[in-house]
C-alpha angles and dihedrals in degrees: 000000000000116000120214104222092202093055093045088048087058090058094052091042088054092051092049093045090051092049091047095047093054103038115097119236109283092023121126132241118196129196120194135170134195132186118216129183095278103001144055121213125198121188126197111190130176142181092231137121095301129230131267114233089251092058097056112117096245092060112091094182120109115269127249118236093257091067091076092050090050093056104262120152093189098176091054092046091047090055090049091050093049094048093049093046090052087065095047095263138121137223120213128179138195136185134170087221141263113006091000099104126237143241126214118195122199116197119192133174114250111259 
């Protein structure tokens, strides 16, 4: 499978924009990448508002009202998820809850 770097760049730009938009001034955003035998994982973590379980990118259900208050930009994350899935990858997210930050992990097959 051929990967379009510009389209994949949109996905990572979306993750970083989301992290930036929902991290309080002075908070940190970290970006890390690891190569595995067949996969590459990229993690974007922040010290922001956190995500409700309904707002995590793998959840296709509609979001409750509290997801906006907790820092979810669901449309942006949905676009990220769709772009990554188009290249055979996945997006997983975790958060300890409100005001606990979040981490979004993109896993892609090596090209």
